[in-house]
C-alpha positions as a printed NumPy array, in Angstrom:
array([[ 142.464,  -80.303,   92.718],
       [ 144.617,  -83.689,   93.406],
       [ 143.022,  -84.388,   96.098],
       [ 139.656,  -84.225,   95.117],
       [ 140.922,  -86.533,   91.814],
       [ 142.351,  -89.119,   94.452],
       [ 139.3  ,  -88.565,   97.215],
       [ 136.39 ,  -88.904,   94.31 ],
       [ 134.919,  -92.964,   94.738],
       [ 132.269,  -94.449,   93.247],
       [ 129.679,  -95.128,   95.721],
       [ 126.286,  -96.086,   95.874],
       [ 126.297,  -95.682,   99.922],
       [ 123.709,  -92.687,   99.743],
       [ 120.972,  -91.392,  101.502],
       [ 117.541,  -92.714,   99.661],
       [ 115.449,  -90.583,  100.888],
       [ 117.304,  -87.182,  100.4  ],
       [ 116.471,  -85.986,   96.759],
       [ 119.072,  -84.424,   94.966],
       [ 117.887,  -80.712,   93.742],
       [ 116.769,  -80.328,   89.44 ],
       [ 119.311,  -77.062,   89.647],
       [ 121.962,  -78.948,   90.988],
       [ 121.889,  -81.814,   88.32 ],
       [ 121.138,  -79.257,   85.441],
       [ 124.855,  -77.466,   86.904],
       [ 126.63 ,  -80.807,   86.318],
       [ 125.457,  -81.46 ,   82.959],
       [ 126.43 ,  -77.465,   82.338],
       [ 129.903,  -78.524,   83.718],
       [ 130.067,  -81.132,   81.872],
       [ 129.644,  -79.307,   78.223],
       [ 133.397,  -77.527,   79.059],
       [ 135.098,  -80.779,   78.641],
       [ 137.544,  -81.127,   75.214],
       [ 135.124,  -81.448,   72.435],
       [ 136.596,  -81.692,   69.519],
       [ 135.315,  -79.105,   65.947],
       [ 132.857,  -77.913,   68.368],
       [ 129.808,  -80.342,   67.678],
       [ 128.578,  -80.303,   71.267],
       [ 127.483,  -83.708,   71.145],
       [ 126.615,  -84.43 ,   75.196],
       [ 122.805,  -85.108,   75.636],
       [ 121.034,  -85.123,   79.275],
       [ 118.321,  -86.911,   80.849],
       [ 117.016,  -87.398,   84.611],
       [ 115.406,  -89.972,   85.936],
       [ 113.729,  -89.423,   89.284],
       [ 111.255,  -90.749,   91.448],
       [ 109.007,  -93.169,   89.166],
       [ 111.18 ,  -91.98 ,   86.52 ],
       [ 113.72 ,  -94.287,   87.686],
       [ 111.258,  -97.521,   87.44 ],
       [ 110.702,  -96.825,   83.936],
       [ 114.063,  -96.517,   83.288],
       [ 114.408,  -99.91 ,   85.308],
       [ 112.096, -101.699,   83.017],
       [ 112.912, -100.307,   79.671],
       [ 116.114, -101.722,   80.304],
       [ 114.688, -104.935,   81.668],
       [ 112.917, -105.305,   78.5  ],
       [ 115.533, -104.9  ,   76.508],
       [ 117.415, -107.424,   78.072],
       [ 114.365, -109.921,   78.177],
       [ 114.252, -109.431,   74.38 ],
       [ 118.121, -109.837,   74.215],
       [ 118.148, -112.926,   75.923],
       [ 119.48 , -112.077,   78.933],
       [ 119.094, -114.402,   82.297],
       [ 116.07 , -113.733,   84.047],
       [ 117.809, -113.265,   87.529],
       [ 119.854, -110.088,   85.263],
       [ 116.304, -109.315,   83.683],
       [ 114.733, -108.96 ,   87.06 ],
       [ 117.686, -106.575,   88.7  ],
       [ 117.428, -104.391,   86.069],
       [ 113.683, -103.999,   86.957],
       [ 114.713, -102.355,   90.823],
       [ 118.553, -101.366,   90.538],
       [ 117.908,  -97.823,   88.975],
       [ 116.372,  -97.462,   92.238],
       [ 119.107,  -97.374,   94.399],
       [ 119.454,  -93.752,   93.886],
       [ 117.477,  -91.17 ,   94.431],
       [ 118.741,  -89.895,   91.095],
       [ 119.717,  -91.306,   88.185],
       [ 121.726,  -89.454,   84.789],
       [ 121.583,  -90.723,   81.424],
       [ 124.386,  -89.446,   79.581],
       [ 124.442,  -90.252,   75.979],
       [ 127.094,  -89.016,   72.963],
       [ 125.654,  -87.89 ,   69.179],
       [ 127.014,  -89.481,   66.097],
       [ 129.088,  -87.377,   64.3  ],
       [ 129.332,  -86.96 ,   60.505],
       [ 132.042,  -89.174,   59.568],
       [ 133.746,  -92.551,   61.931],
       [ 136.15 ,  -90.268,   63.387],
       [ 134.171,  -86.994,   64.789],
       [ 131.749,  -89.888,   66.007],
       [ 134.573,  -90.974,   68.009],
       [ 135.928,  -87.611,   68.808],
       [ 132.343,  -87.138,   70.437],
       [ 132.246,  -90.051,   72.715],
       [ 135.51 ,  -89.126,   74.119],
       [ 134.487,  -85.416,   74.856],
       [ 131.314,  -87.199,   76.49 ],
       [ 133.394,  -89.661,   78.642],
       [ 135.493,  -86.111,   79.341],
       [ 132.266,  -84.656,   80.571],
       [ 131.057,  -87.502,   82.363],
       [ 134.134,  -87.427,   84.491],
       [ 133.972,  -83.567,   85.065],
       [ 130.029,  -84.475,   86.456],
       [ 132.044,  -87.287,   88.88 ],
       [ 134.049,  -84.733,   90.159],
       [ 132.251,  -81.353,   90.884],
       [ 129.258,  -84.131,   92.036],
       [ 132.336,  -85.481,   95.144],
       [ 132.906,  -81.734,   95.238],
       [ 129.592,  -80.807,   96.656],
       [ 129.352,  -84.242,   98.902],
       [ 127.49 ,  -86.509,   96.518],
       [ 128.137,  -89.883,   95.59 ],
       [ 128.1  ,  -91.097,   92.063],
       [ 128.516,  -94.597,   90.323],
       [ 128.777,  -94.715,   86.909],
       [ 127.132,  -97.454,   85.018],
       [ 126.977,  -98.664,   81.339],
       [ 124.209,  -99.067,   79.565],
       [ 123.309, -103.04 ,   79.278],
       [ 123.888, -104.825,   76.105],
       [ 120.647, -104.394,   73.532],
       [ 119.307, -101.739,   75.383],
       [ 120.804,  -98.809,   74.025],
       [ 117.904,  -98.235,   72.037],
       [ 115.428,  -98.091,   74.325],
       [ 117.182,  -95.702,   76.435],
       [ 117.9  ,  -93.349,   73.725],
       [ 114.514,  -92.725,   72.68 ],
       [ 113.248,  -93.003,   76.538],
       [ 115.78 ,  -90.267,   77.205],
       [ 114.337,  -88.267,   74.072],
       [ 117.507,  -88.456,   72.755],
       [ 118.086,  -88.554,   68.703],
       [ 117.624,  -92.188,   67.792],
       [ 121.102,  -92.881,   66.366],
       [ 122.578,  -91.196,   70.123],
       [ 125.031,  -93.773,   71.849],
       [ 124.308,  -93.94 ,   75.604],
       [ 127.753,  -92.882,   77.07 ],
       [ 126.802,  -93.33 ,   80.855],
       [ 123.991,  -94.302,   83.622],
       [ 124.914,  -92.365,   86.378],
       [ 123.842,  -92.881,   89.592],
       [ 123.716,  -89.945,   91.74 ],
       [ 122.692,  -89.291,   95.583],
       [ 123.902,  -87.572,   98.732],
       [ 126.61 ,  -89.858,  100.377],
       [ 126.272,  -91.263,  103.866],
       [ 129.452,  -93.067,  104.142],
       [ 133.388,  -92.917,  102.16 ],
       [ 134.974,  -95.505,  100.597],
       [ 138.666,  -96.026,  100.956],
       [ 140.622,  -95.784,   97.789],
       [ 141.666,  -98.58 ,   96.271],
       [ 145.475,  -98.851,   95.642],
       [ 146.934,  -97.903,   92.106],
       [ 149.698,  -99.042,   90.092],
       [ 152.422,  -97.349,   89.132],
       [ 152.192,  -94.701,   86.663],
       [ 154.13 ,  -96.562,   83.091],
       [ 155.684,  -93.84 ,   80.734],
       [ 157.488,  -94.467,   77.778],
       [ 159.607,  -92.608,   75.807],
       [ 159.209,  -91.738,   71.79 ],
       [ 162.822,  -90.915,   70.755]])
């Protein structure tokens, strides 16, 4: 297990022509739901963009960025960037009944995203965890069919790896002590 964790890399060096089977994406999403989830609120929401759906995702994000006042070059890049991998997975987190529960939901979804990334790596898939651009959350959540107040926690690029990426150095662990 420690080797998988150390070897997992963020990468978009993928075979753009080789699709990721839908049942495999569904299995990755199912594994996300095994992450710790306080009070069993089951906050995970998933949507997959493939084919033309990736362009629709890019256009929805670009339009929101444009309305938000982002630079034209960033808006133009957003229109095509989701075409870089054959599959893009949008992962959302539902709002809780309290601020604390909302925070716990987001933590559970983040832990679930890590499950997705590790499972994908074990299958030979390359992944890249991207954030939803500022001002685009509602557009992406709506396009994904999520509840209106869902927070988009991750936009994950997924494809079959064509190259491996070297591990960047990590800082030493600093472990404090509570006496």
